[in-house]
C-alpha positions, 0 to 999 in steps of 0.5 A, a space after each residue: 879544769 873544773 870551771 872549764 868542764 862546767 862551761 862546756 856542760 852549760 854550753 851543751 845545755 844551751 845547744 840542747 834547748 835552742 830558742 828563747 824561753 818565755 821567762 827569759 829576762 835577757 835584753 841585748 842593746 842595741 838589738 841590731 848592729 850595722 857595721 862596716 867591714 873591719 870597724 869595731 863593734 860592741 853590744 851589752 847584754 843585761 838581765 833582771 835577775 842575777 844569773 850565770 851569763 855569757 856571750 858566744 861569738 866567733 869574734 869578740 872579747 867578753 867574759 865567756 861565762 860569769 856567775 852572779 852578774 846582771 850585765 856583760 859586754 861583747 866587743 870586737 876591735 875589727 869585725 871581719 866575720 861576714 856571718 857573725 851571730 853573737 849570742 848572749 845566754 843566761 842560766 838561772 835557777 828561776 828561769 832555766 836557760 835562754 839566749 838572745 841573738 844579736 843581729 849583725 849586718 856587716 857591709 862593704 862599699 863597692 870597690 868600683 861602679 862602672 857603666 858600659 854597653 854590652 857587646 857594643 862600642 863606638 857610636 850608637 844609631 837612633 832607633 836601635 836598642 842597646 843593653 846598658 850594664 851597670 857593674 858593681 864590684 865587691 859589695 856586701 850585702 847585695 840584698 841592700 843594694 839599689 842601682 839607678 840609671 841616669 841621663 843628663 842632656 846637653 842642657 844639663 837636665 838630669 833624668 832618672 831612667 830606671 831604679 832597680 827595685 830591692 828584692 829583684 831577681 839578682 838579689 833573690 839569686 844571691 839570697 843568703 850570701 853575706 860576703 862581697 859579690 860582683 854583680 851586673 844590672 842591665 837596662 835596655 836603651 833606645 837612643 834618639 837624635 836628642 840624646 846626641 851629646 848627652 851622658 849616661 851613668 849609674 849609681 849604687 846605693 847601699 840602703 841599710 835602713 835606719 840602723 845604717 849610715 845616714 844618708 845611705 852611701 852612694 857610689 857613682 860610675 864615670 859618665 858615658 858619652 852618647 854619640 848618636 848617629 841619626 839621619 838628617 833633620 831640617 828645622 826650617 819652616 815651610 814658608 820663608 819671607 825674606 827681604 830683597 837683597 838678603 840671602 837664603 839659609 836653612 838649617 839641618 842637623 845630622 850625624 854624620 854631618 850630611 851633605 845638602 843639595 838645593 833644587 828649583 824646578 828640578 834643577 840643582 842650584 846654589 841659592 841666591 845670596 842677594 834675593 830679588 823678586 824673580 827668586 821667589 818660589 819653591 825650593 827643595 832641599 835634599 840632605 843625605 848621610 850614611 844613616 838616611 836622607 831627608 827632603 824639605 820644600 821651602 816656599 820663599 816670598 821676597 819682600 820689599 822693605 823690612 821683612 815680617 820674619 827673619 830670613 833664617 830658621 833656628 837650628 835645633 841644639 846639637 853637637 852636630 848641627 850643620 848651619 847651611 849658608 849657601 851663597 848665590 854663585 852662578 855656575 861658570 
């Protein structure tokens, strides 16, 4: 009972005089800990002089108060207190009383990272703006979270669209919250026809500094396929040189797949598949889908012998390319 009373008295003195004295000889090693939730943790507290020492903590095993020692260890088998602040204290005849606080960061990786459009589903339309949301579920502490949005094109080229800086508005709103939270980070995205068939995703990196795990742990979302609806686009040149006897082709892409009409001198026709000199001249192509329409005029020159250039244009790479090979079939 006497020992218990003495312990309470000494702890009360510590509470009455918070802070660290200039003559405090305590050293806590390491000075800070980064611990995964539920993992073990430990730290040592040493003093240059023989003192009365102890650890005060909401979790952990140590000698609560030991006279005449120079070192004490605080240890916990499974750290589950998000706000834990272990404190080593000493009392000596020479230096009075003082304390050192062990800085502990308890972290948890997210349960899930996902990406989605806000208030939208299905295909997107070129030129329209959409709000992408990266949702990070059950992560702590959020102040060390860094979210990045990515895009990978149809040819495999990866691009960083945006990286959410640390100390952003969301993190400031959650300042001081050490427990796991759910949070959503947004990015405004305006797709183009080039994005058709590409993919979007986001990653959540917990950057806990040099004391944390290296490299910093990263969790990625699933990939979101981009289906872009866009008006027709022609990829043919304005002039074509073709060899007599060959056909006439032109490539157009669009999503949804456009319908294409050929005209010459204002009359709808089917372009010839076996060109002659009489077929030389200007042709107009009209492409239409529900997003829009496009016109393109081609000046055709028919050559005898080998052609200087091929008869067809190269199509732009896309998952929705319409390669239009129209044959010479005279109307019946």
